[in-house]
C-alpha positions as CSV (number, residue, x, y, z in Angstrom):
1,M,0.0,0.0,0.0
2,E,1.1,3.5,-0.8
3,T,2.1,5.9,2.0
4,T,0.5,9.3,2.1
5,W,2.1,12.2,3.9
6,I,-0.2,14.9,5.4
7,M,1.5,18.2,5.9
8,V,-0.3,20.5,8.4
9,A,1.3,23.9,8.1
10,S,1.1,27.2,10.0
11,R,3.3,30.2,10.4
12,D,4.7,28.7,13.7
13,E,5.3,25.0,12.7
14,V,4.8,22.2,10.3
15,R,3.6,18.8,11.4
16,I,3.9,15.9,8.9
17,F,1.9,12.8,9.4
18,S,2.1,9.5,7.5
19,R,-0.7,7.2,6.7
20,V,-0.6,3.8,5.0
21,G,-3.8,3.2,3.2
22,R,-6.8,4.1,5.4
23,G,-4.8,3.4,8.6
24,P,-4.2,5.8,11.5
25,L,-2.1,8.9,11.3
26,K,1.5,8.7,12.6
27,L,3.5,11.8,13.4
28,E,6.7,11.7,11.2
29,R,8.0,15.2,11.8
30,D,7.3,18.2,13.9
31,I,9.3,21.2,12.6
32,G,9.0,24.4,14.6
33,N,9.6,27.8,13.2
34,P,11.2,29.8,16.0
35,L,10.9,33.0,14.1
36,G,7.2,32.5,13.4
37,R,6.1,34.0,16.7
38,L,8.5,36.9,16.7
39,K,7.2,40.4,16.0
40,E,8.5,42.4,13.0
41,Q,10.6,44.7,15.1
42,D,12.3,41.7,16.7
43,L,13.5,40.4,13.3
44,E,14.8,43.7,12.0
45,S,18.1,45.3,13.0
46,D,18.8,49.0,12.9
47,K,16.8,49.6,9.7
48,A,17.4,52.9,8.0
49,G,14.6,55.3,8.0
50,A,12.5,56.1,4.9
51,A,14.2,58.5,2.4
52,N,11.0,60.3,1.7
53,D,8.7,61.3,4.5
54,N,5.3,61.3,2.9
55,R,3.4,62.1,6.1
56,I,3.1,65.7,5.1
57,W,0.8,64.6,2.3
58,G,-1.3,62.5,4.7
59,R,-0.1,59.0,3.8
60,P,2.8,56.9,5.0
61,A,5.9,56.1,2.9
62,Y,5.4,53.0,0.8
63,S,8.0,50.3,0.4
64,T,7.9,47.4,-2.1
65,E,10.3,45.4,0.0
66,E,9.0,42.3,1.8
67,S,9.1,42.4,5.6
68,A,11.6,40.6,7.6
69,K,8.9,38.3,8.9
70,E,7.8,37.4,5.4
71,R,11.4,36.7,4.4
72,A,11.9,34.5,7.5
73,L,8.6,32.6,6.7
74,K,9.7,32.0,3.1
75,D,13.1,30.8,4.2
76,F,11.5,28.4,6.6
77,Y,9.1,27.0,4.0
78,R,11.9,26.7,1.4
79,E,13.7,24.4,3.9
80,V,10.6,22.4,4.7
81,C,9.8,21.9,1.0
82,S,13.4,20.9,0.4
83,Q,13.0,18.2,3.1
84,V,9.7,17.0,1.6
85,D,11.3,16.8,-1.9
86,H,14.1,14.7,-0.5
87,A,11.7,12.4,1.3
88,L,9.7,11.9,-2.0
89,S,12.9,11.2,-3.9
90,T,13.9,8.5,-1.3
91,H,10.4,6.9,-1.6
92,Q,9.3,7.7,2.0
93,F,5.8,8.6,0.6
94,G,4.0,8.6,-2.7
95,R,1.1,11.1,-2.2
96,L,1.0,14.3,-0.3
97,V,-2.0,16.2,1.3
98,L,-1.4,19.9,2.1
99,I,-3.4,21.6,4.9
100,A,-2.9,25.3,5.7
101,E,-4.7,28.6,5.7
102,P,-5.4,29.7,2.1
103,R,-2.6,32.4,1.8
104,L,0.1,30.1,3.2
105,L,-1.2,27.2,1.2
106,G,-0.8,29.3,-2.0
107,Y,2.8,30.2,-1.1
108,I,3.7,26.6,-0.3
109,R,2.3,25.4,-3.6
110,G,4.3,28.0,-5.3
111,I,7.7,26.7,-4.0
112,L,7.1,23.0,-4.2
113,S,9.3,21.2,-6.7
114,K,7.6,19.8,-9.8
115,N,8.0,16.2,-8.5
116,V,6.3,17.1,-5.2
117,E,3.6,19.1,-6.9
118,R,2.7,16.0,-9.0
119,A,2.5,14.0,-5.7
120,V,-0.1,16.4,-4.2
121,S,-3.4,14.5,-4.1
122,Q,-5.4,16.9,-2.0
123,T,-5.3,20.4,-0.6
124,I,-7.4,21.7,2.3
125,P,-7.4,25.5,2.7
126,K,-8.0,25.5,6.5
127,D,-5.8,26.3,9.5
128,L,-5.9,23.0,11.3
129,S,-2.6,23.5,13.1
130,A,-4.1,23.4,16.5
131,E,-6.2,20.3,15.8
132,R,-5.4,16.8,17.1
133,E,-4.8,13.8,14.8
134,R,-8.4,12.7,15.1
135,E,-9.8,16.0,13.9
136,I,-7.3,16.1,11.0
137,E,-8.1,12.5,10.1
138,S,-11.8,13.3,9.9
139,R,-11.1,16.1,7.3
140,L,-9.3,13.7,4.9
């Protein structure tokens, strides 16, 4: 029987469960994101001020740069997706279910390798990170 991995993702952690056939879920990995709970100001260091102070026109200065928190989240998920890609290439699973809040789910789908993307059998756009195995299992 084929093994399915279920990846339950949040900004703070990723839990990966395995399931053989219709059997029970087994926790394979629990990967914490220590930067996920930090505030933006805790991640930035001595950032230079804005060159143009637009407050006199009644609106704040606009920056197209991504925040330090977004960069840290992207780095975390690049590493997680790399681990998942390696696990697929070593035949630890054959199918993948992704569970995360919609915005995060979209980001994760965007950085998965083509091989892992083909292995995705289901996506669930919900934040189930605080749920126990039984609740997650009932959603599958």
